[in-house]
TORZA-609410 format. One record per residue (C-alpha): x, y, z; chain; residue in one letter. Coordinates in steps of 0.5 Angstrom, whole numbers, plus 500, padded with zeros to 3 digits. Example, Ala and Ser with C-alpha at 12.3 -4.5 7.8 and 13.67 -1.06 7.14 Angstrom:
+-----+-----+-----+----+----+
!  c1 !  c2 !  c3 ! ch ! aa !
+-----+-----+-----+----+----+
! 525 ! 491 ! 516 !  A !  A !
! 527 ! 498 ! 514 !  A !  S !
+-----+-----+-----+----+----+
REM end
This chain:
+-----+-----+-----+----+----+
!  c1 !  c2 !  c3 ! ch ! aa !
+-----+-----+-----+----+----+
! 343 ! 771 ! 640 !  A !  M !
! 340 ! 776 ! 635 !  A !  L !
! 333 ! 778 ! 633 !  A !  T !
! 329 ! 782 ! 628 !  A !  L !
! 322 ! 784 ! 629 !  A !  K !
! 319 ! 788 ! 623 !  A !  N !
! 325 ! 791 ! 620 !  A !  V !
! 325 ! 796 ! 615 !  A !  H !
! 331 ! 799 ! 611 !  A !  A !
! 334 ! 803 ! 605 !  A !  G !
! 338 ! 808 ! 602 !  A !  Y !
! 335 ! 814 ! 603 !  A !  G !
! 330 ! 813 ! 597 !  A !  T !
! 325 ! 808 ! 600 !  A !  G !
! 326 ! 802 ! 603 !  A !  D !
! 330 ! 796 ! 600 !  A !  V !
! 327 ! 791 ! 606 !  A !  I !
! 320 ! 791 ! 609 !  A !  N !
! 318 ! 788 ! 615 !  A !  G !
! 323 ! 783 ! 616 !  A !  I !
! 323 ! 778 ! 622 !  A !  S !
! 327 ! 772 ! 625 !  A !  F !
! 331 ! 770 ! 630 !  A !  T !
! 338 ! 767 ! 630 !  A !  I !
! 340 ! 762 ! 636 !  A !  H !
! 347 ! 759 ! 638 !  A !  P !
! 349 ! 754 ! 634 !  A !  G !
! 344 ! 755 ! 628 !  A !  E !
! 346 ! 757 ! 621 !  A !  N !
! 341 ! 761 ! 616 !  A !  L !
! 342 ! 762 ! 609 !  A !  S !
! 339 ! 767 ! 605 !  A !  I !
! 337 ! 766 ! 598 !  A !  I !
! 333 ! 770 ! 593 !  A !  G !
! 334 ! 774 ! 586 !  A !  P !
! 338 ! 780 ! 585 !  A !  N !
! 336 ! 786 ! 588 !  A !  G !
! 331 ! 783 ! 593 !  A !  C !
! 335 ! 786 ! 599 !  A !  G !
! 339 ! 780 ! 601 !  A !  K !
! 346 ! 785 ! 602 !  A !  S !
! 342 ! 790 ! 605 !  A !  T !
! 339 ! 786 ! 610 !  A !  L !
! 346 ! 784 ! 612 !  A !  L !
! 349 ! 791 ! 613 !  A !  K !
! 343 ! 792 ! 617 !  A !  V !
! 345 ! 786 ! 622 !  A !  M !
! 352 ! 788 ! 622 !  A !  A !
! 349 ! 795 ! 624 !  A !  G !
! 352 ! 799 ! 618 !  A !  L !
! 345 ! 802 ! 616 !  A !  L !
! 340 ! 805 ! 620 !  A !  P !
! 333 ! 801 ! 620 !  A !  Y !
! 326 ! 802 ! 623 !  A !  R !
! 324 ! 796 ! 627 !  A !  G !
! 327 ! 792 ! 632 !  A !  E !
! 334 ! 789 ! 633 !  A !  I !
! 337 ! 786 ! 639 !  A !  T !
! 343 ! 783 ! 640 !  A !  L !
! 343 ! 778 ! 646 !  A !  Y !
! 337 ! 782 ! 648 !  A !  G !
! 340 ! 789 ! 648 !  A !  K !
! 338 ! 794 ! 642 !  A !  P !
! 343 ! 794 ! 637 !  A !  L !
! 343 ! 802 ! 636 !  A !  H !
! 344 ! 802 ! 643 !  A !  K !
! 351 ! 798 ! 642 !  A !  I !
! 357 ! 801 ! 640 !  A !  S !
! 361 ! 800 ! 634 !  A !  R !
! 367 ! 797 ! 637 !  A !  R !
! 362 ! 792 ! 642 !  A !  M !
! 358 ! 790 ! 636 !  A !  I !
! 365 ! 788 ! 632 !  A !  S !
! 367 ! 783 ! 638 !  A !  T !
! 360 ! 779 ! 637 !  A !  K !
! 359 ! 780 ! 629 !  A !  I !
! 363 ! 780 ! 623 !  A !  A !
! 362 ! 781 ! 616 !  A !  M !
! 365 ! 778 ! 610 !  A !  L !
! 363 ! 782 ! 604 !  A !  S !
! 364 ! 779 ! 597 !  A !  Q !
! 371 ! 782 ! 595 !  A !  M !
! 374 ! 787 ! 600 !  A !  P !
! 378 ! 793 ! 596 !  A !  P !
! 385 ! 792 ! 597 !  A !  L !
! 388 ! 800 ! 598 !  A !  Y !
! 395 ! 797 ! 601 !  A !  F !
! 400 ! 792 ! 600 !  A !  S !
! 400 ! 788 ! 606 !  A !  Y !
! 403 ! 781 ! 608 !  A !  S !
! 398 ! 776 ! 609 !  A !  V !
! 400 ! 775 ! 616 !  A !  Y !
! 399 ! 783 ! 617 !  A !  D !
! 392 ! 783 ! 614 !  A !  T !
! 389 ! 777 ! 618 !  A !  V !
! 392 ! 781 ! 624 !  A !  M !
! 388 ! 787 ! 623 !  A !  M !
! 382 ! 782 ! 625 !  A !  G !
! 385 ! 783 ! 632 !  A !  R !
! 384 ! 790 ! 632 !  A !  Y !
! 377 ! 790 ! 636 !  A !  V !
! 380 ! 786 ! 642 !  A !  H !
! 386 ! 791 ! 643 !  A !  S !
! 386 ! 795 ! 649 !  A !  K !
! 388 ! 802 ! 645 !  A !  S !
! 386 ! 805 ! 639 !  A !  R !
! 392 ! 803 ! 635 !  A !  W !
! 394 ! 795 ! 634 !  A !  L !
! 401 ! 796 ! 637 !  A !  G !
! 405 ! 790 ! 638 !  A !  S !
! 401 ! 784 ! 638 !  A !  P !
! 401 ! 779 ! 644 !  A !  S !
! 403 ! 772 ! 644 !  A !  E !
! 395 ! 770 ! 644 !  A !  T !
! 394 ! 775 ! 638 !  A !  D !
! 399 ! 771 ! 634 !  A !  K !
! 397 ! 764 ! 636 !  A !  K !
! 390 ! 766 ! 634 !  A !  I !
! 392 ! 769 ! 627 !  A !  V !
! 396 ! 763 ! 626 !  A !  E !
! 390 ! 758 ! 627 !  A !  E !
! 386 ! 762 ! 623 !  A !  A !
! 391 ! 762 ! 617 !  A !  L !
! 391 ! 754 ! 618 !  A !  K !
! 384 ! 754 ! 618 !  A !  A !
! 384 ! 757 ! 611 !  A !  V !
! 390 ! 753 ! 609 !  A !  N !
! 394 ! 759 ! 608 !  A !  L !
! 399 ! 759 ! 613 !  A !  L !
! 405 ! 757 ! 608 !  A !  S !
! 403 ! 764 ! 605 !  A !  E !
! 403 ! 768 ! 611 !  A !  K !
! 409 ! 772 ! 609 !  A !  D !
! 407 ! 774 ! 601 !  A !  K !
! 404 ! 780 ! 599 !  A !  D !
! 396 ! 780 ! 599 !  A !  I !
! 396 ! 783 ! 592 !  A !  T !
! 400 ! 778 ! 589 !  A !  K !
! 395 ! 772 ! 591 !  A !  L !
! 389 ! 770 ! 586 !  A !  S !
! 382 ! 772 ! 588 !  A !  G !
! 381 ! 766 ! 591 !  A !  G !
! 387 ! 766 ! 595 !  A !  Q !
! 385 ! 773 ! 597 !  A !  Q !
! 378 ! 771 ! 599 !  A !  Q !
! 381 ! 766 ! 604 !  A !  R !
! 385 ! 771 ! 607 !  A !  V !
! 379 ! 776 ! 609 !  A !  F !
! 376 ! 769 ! 611 !  A !  L !
! 382 ! 768 ! 616 !  A !  A !
! 381 ! 775 ! 618 !  A !  R !
! 374 ! 775 ! 620 !  A !  T !
! 376 ! 768 ! 624 !  A !  I !
! 381 ! 772 ! 627 !  A !  A !
! 376 ! 777 ! 630 !  A !  Q !
! 373 ! 771 ! 634 !  A !  Q !
! 366 ! 774 ! 633 !  A !  P !
! 360 ! 769 ! 635 !  A !  E !
! 356 ! 771 ! 629 !  A !  I !
! 359 ! 771 ! 622 !  A !  I !
! 355 ! 775 ! 616 !  A !  L !
! 357 ! 772 ! 609 !  A !  L !
! 356 ! 776 ! 603 !  A !  D !
! 357 ! 771 ! 597 !  A !  E !
! 363 ! 768 ! 601 !  A !  P !
! 365 ! 763 ! 595 !  A !  T !
! 366 ! 768 ! 590 !  A !  N !
! 372 ! 767 ! 587 !  A !  H !
! 373 ! 760 ! 590 !  A !  L !
! 374 ! 754 ! 585 !  A !  D !
! 370 ! 748 ! 587 !  A !  L !
! 374 ! 745 ! 592 !  A !  K !
! 375 ! 751 ! 596 !  A !  H !
! 368 ! 752 ! 596 !  A !  Q !
! 366 ! 745 ! 599 !  A !  I !
! 372 ! 746 ! 604 !  A !  E !
! 370 ! 753 ! 606 !  A !  L !
! 362 ! 751 ! 607 !  A !  I !
! 365 ! 745 ! 611 !  A !  H !
! 369 ! 749 ! 615 !  A !  Y !
! 364 ! 754 ! 617 !  A !  L !
! 359 ! 749 ! 619 !  A !  K !
! 364 ! 746 ! 624 !  A !  A !
! 366 ! 753 ! 626 !  A !  W !
! 359 ! 755 ! 628 !  A !  A !
! 357 ! 748 ! 631 !  A !  K !
! 364 ! 747 ! 635 !  A !  E !
! 363 ! 754 ! 639 !  A !  G !
! 356 ! 754 ! 639 !  A !  N !
! 356 ! 760 ! 634 !  A !  R !
! 352 ! 762 ! 628 !  A !  A !
! 353 ! 763 ! 621 !  A !  I !
! 348 ! 768 ! 616 !  A !  V !
! 350 ! 767 ! 609 !  A !  G !
! 347 ! 770 ! 603 !  A !  V !
! 348 ! 765 ! 597 !  A !  L !
! 346 ! 765 ! 590 !  A !  H !
! 348 ! 758 ! 589 !  A !  D !
! 342 ! 754 ! 592 !  A !  I !
! 345 ! 747 ! 593 !  A !  N !
! 351 ! 751 ! 597 !  A !  Q !
! 345 ! 755 ! 601 !  A !  A !
! 342 ! 748 ! 603 !  A !  L !
! 349 ! 745 ! 605 !  A !  N !
! 350 ! 751 ! 609 !  A !  L !
! 344 ! 751 ! 613 !  A !  S !
! 337 ! 747 ! 614 !  A !  Q !
! 334 ! 754 ! 616 !  A !  T !
! 333 ! 758 ! 610 !  A !  V !
! 330 ! 765 ! 609 !  A !  L !
! 327 ! 766 ! 602 !  A !  I !
! 327 ! 774 ! 600 !  A !  M !
! 323 ! 777 ! 594 !  A !  Q !
! 322 ! 784 ! 593 !  A !  D !
! 325 ! 786 ! 600 !  A !  G !
! 320 ! 781 ! 604 !  A !  K !
! 320 ! 775 ! 607 !  A !  A !
! 317 ! 770 ! 601 !  A !  A !
! 319 ! 764 ! 606 !  A !  A !
! 323 ! 763 ! 612 !  A !  H !
! 324 ! 756 ! 616 !  A !  G !
! 327 ! 749 ! 616 !  A !  K !
! 325 ! 744 ! 610 !  A !  N !
! 321 ! 750 ! 606 !  A !  I !
! 325 ! 750 ! 600 !  A !  V !
! 320 ! 747 ! 594 !  A !  T !
! 320 ! 747 ! 587 !  A !  K !
! 314 ! 751 ! 587 !  A !  E !
! 316 ! 756 ! 591 !  A !  L !
! 323 ! 757 ! 587 !  A !  L !
! 320 ! 758 ! 581 !  A !  K !
! 315 ! 763 ! 584 !  A !  E !
! 321 ! 767 ! 587 !  A !  V !
! 326 ! 766 ! 581 !  A !  Y !
! 321 ! 766 ! 576 !  A !  E !
! 324 ! 760 ! 573 !  A !  I !
! 324 ! 753 ! 574 !  A !  D !
! 330 ! 752 ! 578 !  A !  V !
! 329 ! 745 ! 580 !  A !  A !
! 327 ! 743 ! 573 !  A !  G !
! 334 ! 746 ! 570 !  A !  Y !
! 338 ! 743 ! 576 !  A !  M !
! 335 ! 736 ! 573 !  A !  R !
! 337 ! 738 ! 566 !  A !  Q !
! 344 ! 740 ! 568 !  A !  S !
! 345 ! 733 ! 572 !  A !  L !
! 343 ! 730 ! 565 !  A !  K !
! 349 ! 733 ! 562 !  A !  I !
! 353 ! 730 ! 567 !  A !  W !
! 350 ! 723 ! 566 !  A !  R !
! 351 ! 723 ! 558 !  A !  E !
+-----+-----+-----+----+----+
REM end
């Protein structure tokens, strides 16, 4: 689906990511972990076609830089940590924006019956259909994040890029979100790429993990996460901390 070969990118003052290479296959999820500032979010923006890069990125075998922004949007969708709210829309209208890339005209116009059905299914998926007529600015942060996820789902991409998707969600909805995303990818032979700080969630989302350190791939593959590697990358005994935390629950 998507292949990166020796990719470098930054923001004009030097590279933030250096020499990143991997391939995303249909039905495969990838979790990206690493400390703050290691280039995780930058990598997602590059994969979404939002930042210039050096190296090679192909989407279904075609160079990403030769594909139109609109066409990329029919294949790849990106959900940021918490998109800003500039306008007051209903939950339903916000999710309907995900259908824009599939409209034949430059303006969304009147949604088709297919559009309406897809939007309602997306709202059901995040358990917000009953809130569809509410003003999105009146919702909690967690509810808003679920609305934006529904908008991403309604876009009907084949690859979803997620930057801290569980931010603002309580534990119940975090678990439900990860479960839904895994089912979504598996059912349609699609793919999820998720940047996650919670290592447990990252391992729950995907067996394939990319561990980043200082803009580079410290490790990539399945079943690669070890306590020694985490300690080296995070400069803290992550496994030891988790075991100590577990003792608190047992007391």
